[in-house]
SEPA-400266 format. One line per 2 residues: number of its first residue (from 1); their letters; for each residue x, y, z of N, C-alpha, C. Coordinates in Angstrom, 2 decimals. Last residue first. Layout:
residues N
NUM = a = X:Y:Z:X:Y:Z:X:Y:Z; ...;
***
This chain:
residues 152
152 = lk = 2.01:-21.19:-6.41:1.78:-22.23:-7.75:2.30:-23.41:-7.56; 2.77:-19.78:-4.01:1.06:-20.60:-4.25:1.28:-21.39:-5.71;
150 = ar = 4.85:-18.53:-4.82:4.95:-19.86:-3.83:3.31:-20.69:-3.75; 4.33:-16.67:-6.19:5.09:-17.35:-6.49:4.75:-19.06:-5.83;
148 = lm = 3.30:-14.88:-4.04:2.48:-15.69:-5.30:2.73:-16.67:-5.96; 5.17:-13.99:-2.50:3.81:-15.00:-1.99:3.10:-15.51:-3.22;
146 = sa = 6.65:-13.38:-4.21:7.10:-14.31:-3.86:6.31:-14.46:-2.87; 5.27:-10.80:-4.77:5.57:-11.33:-6.37:6.33:-12.90:-5.55;
144 = fa = 4.78:-9.85:-2.50:3.38:-10.03:-2.93:4.26:-11.34:-4.19; 7.54:-8.32:-2.15:7.02:-9.87:-1.10:5.80:-10.25:-1.53;
142 = dl = 7.43:-6.86:-4.49:8.65:-8.26:-4.23:7.80:-9.44:-3.83; 5.50:-4.87:-3.26:5.73:-6.00:-4.24:6.56:-7.15:-4.62;
140 = al = 7.13:-4.16:-1.08:5.80:-4.98:-0.94:5.64:-5.65:-2.26; 9.50:-3.08:-2.84:9.42:-3.83:-1.38:8.70:-4.76:-1.57;
138 = vy = 7.82:-1.02:-3.63:8.95:-1.78:-4.54:9.28:-3.01:-3.29; 7.25:0.58:-1.39:6.10:0.23:-2.44:6.90:-1.17:-2.82;
136 = gt = 9.48:1.38:-0.07:8.78:0.77:0.74:7.85:-0.25:-0.64; 10.86:3.29:-2.01:11.56:1.79:-1.69:10.29:0.97:-1.17;
134 = ag = 9.82:5.73:-1.30:9.28:5.13:-1.68:9.78:3.72:-2.27; 10.78:5.22:2.54:10.31:6.02:1.46:9.69:5.42:0.16;
132 = fg = 11.29:3.42:4.81:12.11:3.48:3.34:11.53:4.26:1.80; 9.26:3.47:6.82:10.76:3.96:6.63:11.94:4.00:5.58;
130 = ci = 8.05:0.08:6.61:7.82:1.62:7.05:9.37:2.11:6.94; 5.29:-2.39:6.19:6.86:-1.92:5.71:7.19:-0.48:6.05;
128 = vg = 4.26:-5.06:7.02:4.42:-4.15:7.18:5.92:-3.41:6.85; 1.94:-8.06:6.08:3.55:-7.34:6.49:3.23:-6.07:6.84;
126 = aa = -0.56:-8.37:6.19:0.09:-9.86:6.05:1.59:-9.56:6.32; -2.49:-7.14:8.46:-2.10:-6.74:7.42:-1.01:-8.38:7.37;
124 = kd = -4.12:-6.62:10.91:-4.76:-7.36:10.16:-3.86:-7.41:8.89; -2.85:-5.46:12.54:-3.06:-6.81:13.23:-3.57:-7.42:12.20;
122 = sv = -2.27:-2.70:11.19:-1.21:-3.63:11.29:-1.49:-5.56:11.52; -4.38:-1.05:11.03:-4.26:-1.88:10.07:-3.30:-3.18:10.39;
120 = fs = -4.57:0.76:13.17:-5.54:0.11:12.96:-5.14:-1.32:11.99; -1.39:1.65:14.92:-1.67:1.01:13.78:-3.15:0.40:13.59;
118 = hh = 0.40:3.77:16.86:-0.34:2.78:16.67:-1.05:2.89:15.30; 2.49:5.73:16.60:3.13:4.28:16.99:1.81:3.17:16.88;
116 = rf = 1.51:8.34:16.24:1.72:7.28:15.07:2.42:5.99:15.15; 1.38:9.23:18.66:0.22:8.84:18.01:0.22:8.37:16.88;
114 = ee = 4.24:10.05:18.99:4.00:8.69:19.76:2.46:8.55:18.87; 5.82:10.97:16.01:5.13:11.23:17.00:4.41:9.86:17.86;
112 = ra = 8.71:8.66:14.63:7.79:9.94:14.82:6.71:10.44:16.23; 9.50:6.46:14.74:10.42:7.63:14.79:9.68:8.70:14.83;
110 = yv = 7.47:5.19:13.61:7.85:4.55:15.15:9.08:5.72:15.71; 7.33:5.37:11.19:6.21:6.09:12.07:6.89:5.97:13.29;
108 = ns = 9.33:6.30:8.82:9.47:5.32:10.12:8.65:5.76:11.26; 7.64:7.31:5.45:8.52:7.79:6.97:8.52:6.10:7.81;
106 = lh = 5.85:5.63:4.06:7.09:5.99:3.40:8.28:6.55:4.62; 4.51:2.60:4.91:4.44:3.72:5.29:5.77:4.46:4.68;
104 = ve = 2.24:-0.05:4.04:3.47:0.62:3.66:3.48:1.92:4.29; 0.95:-2.94:4.35:0.70:-1.75:4.97:2.48:-1.30:4.78;
102 = iv = -0.60:-5.38:2.54:0.77:-5.34:2.74:0.42:-3.84:3.34; -3.20:-8.07:2.86:-2.61:-6.48:2.43:-1.07:-6.50:3.40;
100 = pt = -4.70:-10.63:0.59:-3.76:-10.28:1.35:-3.46:-9.02:1.44; -8.20:-11.10:0.59:-7.10:-10.50:0.29:-6.16:-9.94:0.88;
98 = ni = -10.34:-11.57:2.10:-9.33:-12.55:2.10:-8.26:-12.13:1.20; -12.14:-8.98:4.19:-11.91:-9.87:3.06:-10.66:-10.99:3.01;
96 = aa = -12.76:-7.90:6.67:-13.53:-8.72:6.04:-13.80:-9.33:4.92; -10.50:-6.60:7.14:-10.90:-7.95:8.47:-12.21:-8.61:7.77;
94 = ia = -10.65:-4.12:5.90:-9.63:-4.95:5.73:-9.84:-6.88:6.21; -13.02:-3.21:6.95:-12.41:-3.52:5.74:-11.40:-4.24:5.33;
92 = dr = -11.89:-2.77:9.60:-13.14:-4.03:9.55:-13.27:-4.66:7.97; -9.77:-0.61:9.00:-9.53:-1.99:9.58:-10.60:-3.32:9.43;
90 = ia = -11.75:1.30:8.26:-10.47:0.56:7.17:-10.00:-0.49:7.72; -13.08:1.84:10.64:-13.71:0.94:9.31:-12.93:0.55:8.17;
88 = vs = -11.14:2.65:12.24:-11.69:1.13:12.84:-12.44:0.86:11.40; -8.34:4.78:11.70:-9.98:4.38:10.61:-10.14:2.93:11.21;
86 = th = -6.40:5.98:12.68:-7.59:6.48:13.27:-9.06:5.74:12.54; -3.86:5.58:11.49:-3.64:5.62:12.82:-5.42:5.85:13.44;
84 = ty = -4.44:5.15:9.21:-3.55:4.06:9.62:-4.08:4.16:11.15; -4.64:7.83:8.28:-5.97:6.58:8.42:-5.83:5.72:9.25;
82 = aa = -2.39:9.18:7.39:-3.36:8.97:8.55:-4.59:8.66:9.20; -1.97:5.85:5.30:-1.36:7.52:6.15:-2.37:7.64:6.96;
80 = an = -2.18:4.21:4.12:-3.48:4.41:4.34:-3.10:5.90:5.34; -0.83:2.34:1.85:-0.71:3.42:2.66:-1.44:4.33:2.84;
78 = li = -1.26:-1.17:0.77:-1.74:-0.01:1.22:-1.24:1.26:2.06; -1.63:-3.30:-1.69:-0.74:-2.56:-1.12:-0.91:-1.29:-0.50;
76 = ig = -3.09:-6.40:-1.84:-3.21:-4.83:-1.70:-2.17:-4.12:-1.04; -3.74:-9.01:-4.22:-3.15:-8.43:-2.88:-3.44:-6.59:-3.14;
74 = sa = -5.27:-9.98:-6.30:-4.43:-10.71:-5.68:-3.67:-10.06:-4.18; -8.57:-8.42:-7.04:-6.78:-8.42:-7.22:-6.41:-9.69:-6.21;
72 = ed = -10.89:-8.67:-7.69:-9.98:-8.07:-8.27:-8.73:-8.32:-8.34; -12.22:-8.48:-4.94:-12.61:-9.64:-6.21:-12.04:-9.03:-7.42;
70 = aa = -11.28:-7.47:-3.27:-11.40:-8.59:-3.02:-12.17:-9.64:-3.92; -11.26:-4.76:-4.15:-9.76:-5.72:-4.39:-10.24:-7.15:-4.21;
68 = eq = -13.60:-3.64:-3.07:-13.35:-4.23:-4.50:-12.60:-5.05:-5.00; -13.13:-3.28:-0.73:-13.62:-4.62:-0.63:-14.20:-4.62:-2.44;
66 = iw = -10.86:-1.08:-1.27:-10.58:-2.47:-0.14:-11.29:-3.72:-0.59; -12.59:0.80:-1.92:-11.56:0.32:-2.83:-10.95:-1.11:-2.45;
64 = dv = -14.49:1.31:-0.16:-14.98:0.83:-0.97:-13.82:0.26:-1.83; -12.09:2.63:2.01:-13.11:1.23:2.50:-13.76:0.45:1.13;
62 = lt = -11.34:4.77:0.40:-10.51:3.73:0.75:-11.00:2.00:0.86; -13.94:5.97:0.30:-13.57:5.29:-0.85:-12.41:4.68:-0.52;
60 = ge = -14.03:6.87:2.90:-14.84:5.91:2.68:-14.65:5.32:1.11; -11.92:8.57:3.26:-11.92:7.18:4.09:-12.97:6.15:3.13;
58 = hn = -10.29:10.33:1.14:-11.47:10.17:1.57:-11.63:8.33:1.89; -8.48:11.03:-0.74:-8.41:11.64:0.40:-9.53:11.48:1.58;
56 = tq = -6.78:8.25:-2.52:-8.24:9.81:-2.12:-7.64:10.19:-1.01; -5.16:6.60:-5.37:-5.12:7.94:-4.30:-6.59:8.40:-4.03;
54 = rf = -3.91:4.17:-6.74:-5.12:5.15:-6.72:-4.57:5.93:-5.76; -2.69:1.35:-9.20:-2.34:2.66:-8.31:-3.10:3.84:-7.79;
52 = dv = -2.70:-1.29:-10.11:-3.88:-0.51:-10.18:-3.48:0.48:-8.87; -0.31:-3.86:-11.39:-0.72:-2.76:-10.50:-1.49:-1.55:-11.09;
50 = dl = 0.39:-7.06:-12.28:-0.26:-5.73:-12.78:-0.81:-4.59:-11.62; 3.66:-8.55:-12.37:2.37:-8.31:-11.99:1.85:-7.06:-12.49;
48 = dq = 5.81:-9.76:-13.29:4.77:-10.18:-13.61:3.61:-9.57:-12.95; 8.53:-8.04:-12.14:7.60:-9.23:-11.20:6.50:-9.78:-11.88;
46 = rk = 8.06:-5.94:-14.23:9.54:-7.03:-14.34:9.18:-7.70:-13.25; 5.69:-4.55:-13.80:6.30:-5.49:-15.12:6.97:-6.66:-14.82;
44 = ah = 6.32:-3.78:-11.15:5.56:-4.40:-11.07:5.90:-5.50:-12.53; 8.21:-1.70:-11.70:8.90:-2.84:-11.17:7.44:-3.59:-10.98;
42 = dk = 6.39:0.25:-12.93:7.45:-0.64:-13.76:8.38:-1.42:-13.11; 4.45:0.78:-11.26:4.17:0.47:-11.89:5.22:-0.73:-13.22;
40 = vm = 6.55:2.18:-9.10:5.71:1.12:-9.00:5.29:0.45:-10.01; 6.93:4.58:-10.89:8.06:3.42:-10.77:7.90:2.21:-10.24;
38 = ag = 4.81:5.76:-11.29:5.60:4.91:-12.51:6.45:4.40:-12.23; 4.05:6.08:-8.69:3.06:5.20:-9.21:4.03:4.78:-10.23;
36 = ie = 6.28:7.94:-7.96:6.08:6.86:-7.27:5.33:5.66:-7.91; 4.79:10.11:-9.65:6.72:9.68:-10.01:6.33:8.32:-8.90;
34 = pl = 2.43:10.70:-8.31:2.81:10.43:-9.94:4.31:9.34:-10.48; 3.54:11.77:-6.34:2.83:10.77:-6.18:2.90:9.73:-7.43;
32 = tl = 6.85:12.78:-6.42:5.54:13.31:-6.46:4.98:11.61:-6.33; 9.61:12.76:-4.22:9.20:12.17:-5.25:7.95:12.61:-5.13;
30 = ng = 11.32:13.79:-1.86:10.78:14.57:-3.09:9.84:14.46:-4.66; 10.05:12.85:1.29:11.29:12.64:0.40:10.35:13.70:-0.87;
28 = yt = 8.92:13.31:3.93:8.41:12.01:3.00:9.31:12.21:1.60; 10.68:14.57:5.62:9.91:13.29:6.12:9.27:12.75:4.67;
26 = ep = 11.50:16.66:3.62:12.39:15.99:4.80:11.61:14.95:5.22; 9.08:17.27:2.93:10.31:16.75:2.04:11.11:16.13:2.89;
24 = er = 6.48:18.23:3.51:7.65:17.44:4.48:8.41:17.13:3.85; 5.00:18.44:0.05:4.72:18.19:1.34:5.80:17.64:2.08;
22 = tg = 5.92:18.30:-2.76:6.17:19.41:-1.78:6.03:19.50:-0.43; 6.16:15.53:-2.75:6.85:16.43:-4.02:6.96:17.65:-2.87;
20 = ll = 2.92:14.75:-2.10:4.10:14.29:-1.94:4.95:15.31:-2.96; 0.00:15.35:-1.78:0.85:16.19:-1.69:2.70:16.00:-1.95;
18 = nl = -1.19:12.83:-2.51:-1.65:13.88:-3.56:-0.41:14.66:-3.48; -1.74:11.90:0.61:0.04:11.50:-0.31:-0.30:12.28:-1.50;
16 = np = -3.47:12.83:1.38:-2.28:14.01:1.69:-1.49:13.59:0.95; -4.91:10.37:2.19:-4.86:11.32:2.47:-3.92:12.14:2.89;
14 = gn = -3.58:6.93:0.66:-4.95:7.80:1.42:-4.33:8.91:1.28; -3.31:4.51:-1.68:-3.11:5.58:-1.04:-3.92:6.56:-0.68;
12 = lv = -3.34:1.49:-2.99:-4.07:2.18:-2.12:-3.52:3.33:-1.50; -2.52:-0.89:-5.36:-2.21:-0.04:-4.51:-2.53:1.19:-4.22;
10 = mi = -3.40:-4.20:-6.09:-4.31:-2.81:-5.72:-3.35:-1.72:-4.91; -2.30:-6.07:-8.64:-2.18:-5.74:-7.04:-2.60:-4.49:-7.09;
8 = kk = -3.11:-9.26:-10.55:-3.24:-7.64:-9.98:-3.12:-7.49:-8.84; -0.85:-10.96:-11.93:-1.69:-11.02:-11.16:-1.64:-9.47:-10.70;
6 = mq = -0.95:-12.76:-15.66:-0.84:-11.68:-14.77:-1.76:-11.40:-13.17; -0.87:-16.05:-15.84:-1.37:-15.38:-15.86:-1.22:-14.52:-15.08;
4 = td = 1.90:-17.86:-16.56:0.91:-17.39:-15.70:0.43:-16.58:-15.83; 4.91:-17.76:-17.51:4.07:-17.98:-18.27:2.37:-18.09:-17.67;
2 = gm = 6.03:-16.11:-14.64:6.93:-16.49:-16.05:5.44:-16.01:-17.00; 6.54:-15.87:-12.37:5.41:-16.31:-12.37:5.35:-16.59:-13.97;
***
């Protein structure tokens, strides 16, 4: 994107991701969420993207942030965590906006419990990345950079 205006990507993280680094490291890895956020922000700069990296344990807050992104962001990277499998409200918030969403999961949800195989987000997302740990966020940023370049 070079000389064009920097584009903002909101990276929204759901419940229990604040426990990364200590929570089930065999599943989620050893990086903390602040470490992942720093990695994502660093990579975003190289892609001429600006990142707003957030985490909440509250479903309604995620809905508010998705709605906020409709006016403030060029894209959303969403790791809704457990809400992926339970929240019609988050799905409806995504359906109500025109901002593209890339769904990200640290683990391969399809190699886990059956209830994790269903996502209320996926059918409204531009794409889904799972199973690559923190690298999934970087892959999502690269996808947004490519999508935004294609619009120029």
